[in-house]
C-alpha positions in Angstrom: -20.6 105.3 -82.7 -21.0 104.5 -86.4 -23.6 101.8 -86.8 -22.3 100.9 -90.3 -18.6 100.1 -90.9 -18.0 98.8 -94.4 -14.2 99.4 -94.6 -12.0 100.0 -91.6 -9.2 102.6 -91.6 -6.9 102.8 -88.6 -3.7 104.8 -89.6 -1.8 103.8 -86.5 -2.2 100.1 -87.1 -0.9 98.0 -90.0 -3.5 96.2 -92.1 -2.2 92.7 -92.7 -5.3 91.1 -94.3 -8.6 92.3 -95.6 -11.1 89.4 -96.0 -14.6 89.3 -97.3 -15.9 90.4 -93.9 -13.0 90.8 -91.4 -10.0 93.1 -91.4 -6.9 91.9 -89.6 -4.4 94.4 -88.1 -0.9 93.9 -86.6 -0.6 95.6 -83.1 2.7 97.6 -82.7 4.8 96.1 -79.9 2.7 92.9 -79.8 4.0 90.5 -82.5 2.2 87.6 -81.0 -1.2 89.3 -81.3 -3.7 90.4 -84.0 -6.6 92.7 -83.9 -9.6 91.2 -85.8 -12.4 93.6 -86.8 -15.7 92.4 -88.1 -17.2 94.9 -90.7 -20.7 95.0 -92.0 -19.7 93.7 -95.4 -21.6 90.6 -96.7 -20.5 88.3 -99.4 -22.4 85.7 -101.6 -21.0 83.5 -104.3 -17.5 84.7 -103.3 -18.4 88.3 -104.2 -18.6 91.1 -101.6 -21.8 93.1 -102.0 -21.5 96.9 -102.3 -24.3 97.3 -99.8 -23.5 96.4 -96.1 -25.8 94.9 -93.5 -26.0 97.5 -90.7 -24.7 96.2 -87.4 -23.7 92.8 -88.8 -20.1 93.0 -87.6 -21.2 93.5 -84.0 -23.7 90.7 -84.3 -21.2 88.2 -85.6 -18.7 89.2 -82.9 -21.3 88.6 -80.2 -22.3 85.2 -81.6 -18.6 84.1 -81.8 -18.0 85.2 -78.3 -21.0 83.2 -77.1 -19.8 80.0 -78.8 -16.2 80.4 -77.7 -17.6 80.4 -74.1 -19.8 77.3 -74.7 -17.1 75.3 -76.5 -14.0 76.3 -74.7 -13.6 72.9 -72.9 -13.4 71.0 -76.2 -10.5 73.1 -77.7 -8.8 76.3 -76.8 -9.5 79.4 -78.9 -7.5 82.4 -79.9 -9.5 85.0 -78.0 -7.6 87.3 -75.6 -10.1 90.0 -75.1 -13.1 91.6 -76.7 -13.1 94.7 -74.4 -11.8 97.5 -76.7 -11.0 99.6 -73.7 -8.4 97.0 -72.6 -6.6 96.7 -75.9 -3.0 97.8 -76.3 -2.3 101.6 -76.3 -1.9 101.7 -80.1 -5.6 100.8 -80.4 -6.8 103.5 -78.0 -7.6 106.2 -80.7 -10.1 103.8 -82.3 -11.8 102.4 -79.2 -15.3 103.6 -80.1 -15.1 102.1 -83.6 -13.7 98.9 -82.3 -16.2 98.5 -79.5 -18.5 95.5 -79.9 -17.1 94.4 -83.3 -13.5 93.4 -82.6 -11.4 90.9 -80.8 -7.8 90.9 -79.7 -6.5 87.4 -80.6 -3.5 85.3 -80.4 -1.5 85.0 -83.6 -1.6 81.5 -85.0 -0.6 79.6 -88.1 -3.9 78.9 -89.9 -4.4 75.4 -91.3 -4.2 75.2 -95.1 -7.7 73.6 -95.2 -11.3 74.5 -94.4 -12.8 72.3 -91.7 -16.5 71.7 -92.6 -18.9 69.5 -90.7 -22.2 68.5 -92.3 -25.2 67.1 -90.5 -27.6 67.3 -93.4 -27.5 66.9 -97.2 -27.5 70.4 -98.6 -25.5 72.9 -100.6 -22.6 71.7 -102.7 -22.9 68.2 -101.1 -26.5 67.9 -102.4 -25.3 68.9 -105.9 -22.5 66.4 -105.8 -24.7 63.6 -104.4 -27.1 64.0 -107.4 -24.3 63.0 -109.7 -22.7 60.3 -107.5 -23.7 59.0 -104.1 -20.1 58.7 -103.1 -19.1 62.2 -102.2 -15.6 63.2 -100.9 -14.9 59.5 -100.2 -18.1 59.0 -98.2 -20.4 56.3 -99.6 -23.8 57.8 -98.8 -27.1 55.9 -98.7 -29.0 55.9 -101.9 -32.3 57.7 -102.3 -31.6 60.5 -99.9 -33.6 63.7 -100.2 -32.3 67.2 -100.2 -31.9 68.5 -96.7 -32.2 65.0 -95.2 -30.2 64.3 -92.1 -27.1 62.0 -92.4 -27.0 58.9 -90.2 -24.1 60.7 -88.4 -22.4 64.1 -88.9 -19.6 64.1 -91.6 -16.3 65.9 -91.5 -15.7 67.1 -95.0 -12.6 69.2 -95.5 -11.9 71.4 -98.5 -8.9 73.3 -99.9 -8.5 77.0 -99.3 -8.7 78.6 -102.7 -6.7 81.8 -103.2 -9.2 82.7 -105.9 -12.5 81.2 -106.9 -14.3 78.4 -105.0 -12.8 76.0 -102.4 -12.6 72.4 -103.5 -14.0 69.5 -101.4 -11.3 66.9 -100.7 -11.3 63.5 -99.1 -9.8 62.7 -95.6 -7.0 60.8 -97.4 -6.1 63.9 -99.3 -6.2 66.0 -96.1 -3.9 63.5 -94.4 -1.4 64.0 -97.3 -1.5 67.8 -96.6 -1.3 67.9 -92.8 -0.3 64.4 -91.8 -2.3 61.4 -90.8 -2.2 62.0 -87.0 -3.0 65.7 -87.3 -5.9 65.0 -89.8 -7.5 62.6 -87.3 -7.1 65.1 -84.5 -8.7 67.9 -86.6 -11.7 65.7 -87.6 -12.2 64.6 -84.0 -12.2 68.2 -82.7 -14.5 69.5 -85.4 -17.0 66.7 -85.0 -17.1 67.2 -81.2 -17.6 71.0 -81.7 -20.4 70.4 -84.1 -22.2 67.9 -82.0 -22.1 70.1 -78.9 -23.4 73.1 -80.8 -26.0 71.1 -82.7 -27.4 69.6 -79.6 -27.5 73.0 -77.9 -29.2 74.7 -80.9 -31.8 71.9 -81.2 -33.0 72.7 -77.7 -33.6 76.3 -78.9 -35.5 75.4 -82.1 -32.6 75.7 -84.6 -31.0 73.0 -86.8 -27.4 73.6 -87.6 -27.3 71.9 -91.0 -23.6 72.5 -91.5 -20.8 74.8 -90.4 -17.2 75.7 -91.2 -14.6 75.9 -88.5 -11.2 77.6 -88.7 -8.3 76.0 -86.8 -4.8 77.2 -86.4 -1.6 76.0 -84.8 0.0 77.7 -81.8 3.0 76.1 -80.1 2.2 72.8 -81.7 -1.4 72.6 -80.6 -4.6 73.2 -82.4 -6.6 76.4 -81.6 -10.0 77.4 -82.7 -9.7 80.8 -84.6 -11.6 83.3 -86.6 -15.4 83.3 -86.2 -17.4 80.3 -85.0 -20.9 79.1 -85.8 -22.2 82.4 -87.1 -24.8 82.9 -89.9 -21.9 83.7 -92.2 -20.2 80.3 -91.7 -23.2 78.0 -91.0 -26.6 77.0 -92.2 -29.3 77.6 -89.5 -32.7 76.2 -90.2 -35.9 76.7 -88.0 -36.7 73.2 -86.6 -40.4 73.8 -86.5 -40.7 74.1 -90.3 -38.0 71.5 -91.2 -39.2 69.2 -94.0 -36.7 67.1 -96.1 -37.2 67.1 -99.8 -36.1 70.6 -100.8 -34.4 73.8 -99.6 -35.2 75.1 -96.1 -36.0 78.6 -94.8 -33.0 79.8 -92.9 -31.5 82.3 -90.4 -28.4 82.8 -92.4 -27.3 84.4 -95.7 -28.9 81.7 -97.8 -31.8 84.2 -98.0 -29.5 86.6 -99.7 -28.2 83.9 -102.0 -31.7 82.9 -103.0 -32.6 86.5 -103.8 -29.4 86.9 -105.9 -30.2 83.6 -107.7 -33.5 85.0 -108.8 -31.7 87.8 -110.8 -29.9 87.6 -114.1 -26.6 88.4 -112.4 -23.8 86.1 -113.4 -22.3 85.9 -109.9 -19.2 87.9 -110.8 -18.2 91.4 -109.8 -19.7 94.0 -109.9 -22.6 92.8 -107.6 -26.1 94.0 -108.0 -27.5 96.7 -105.7 -29.5 95.2 -102.8 -33.0 96.7 -102.2 -33.6 98.1 -98.7 -36.1 95.2 -98.0 -33.5 92.6 -98.8 -31.0 94.3 -96.5 -33.5 94.6 -93.7 -34.8 90.9 -94.0 -31.2 89.7 -94.1 -30.4 91.7 -90.9 -33.5 90.3 -89.2 -32.5 86.7 -89.9 -29.1 87.3 -88.3 -30.7 89.0 -85.3 -33.1 86.1 -84.9 -30.4 83.5 -84.9 -28.5 85.4 -82.2 -31.6 85.8 -80.1 -32.7 82.2 -80.3 -29.2 80.8 -79.6 -27.9 83.1 -77.0 -30.9 85.0 -75.7 -29.2 88.3 -76.7 -30.8 91.0 -78.8 
């Protein structure tokens, strides 16, 4: 079994979408299903690196499966099976490549917005806060420090950009896009998911500073899709070293972003080559997050 898969190639299956990390395939004879494969690609600043992180796809898959199990009573998810030997016959020739890094999922209609929950003032919200304490319609307390915890978690949607960066939007703007009732339902689900996960992680020494959920619609109801609460979609901070007033050490790809920010690279393709020690340290942080949260190595 190949430990590193940067680009998938399954001639018997139709590639329907190649994202920054995941490749999505149609399954012949199963129009209501998709095969989602997590590669070892890693992106930063919306640019996919040329150098993969070995085993990352399997790690992300294991973490998503863990959270799907823990959060399943809050909202249904799209998972059908992660056992490659049980996939439809058309997938059989690729069982070994798919094992551990793929999911057979229900096909849904993804929402046209990103569902972000923030518990701490960090990232783009910190940058915006420094210019105006009202961010995305939220009037935040004055004098907050970088990485400081909000009085309560905030649901902060954004647009899904086809190119470039997503744009933060207000709840009012989201209601215009998806409808007022649906917007309220989305926010409620995401805040409940975040609170459950944050409480759980806190008991294991990890702060979930923020995270991005993906929701889709299936038969008129909301479904949790894609990955969930992985180091690719979340900021994980070690609780024992947390200190508001600056950036925090992390168990996610912020380490990679920090390295890239130290270079003269302009954050556009082509990306710089990653040194072996940066690849290894990034991999270690992902592995540590999985071990602390799920007990798996």
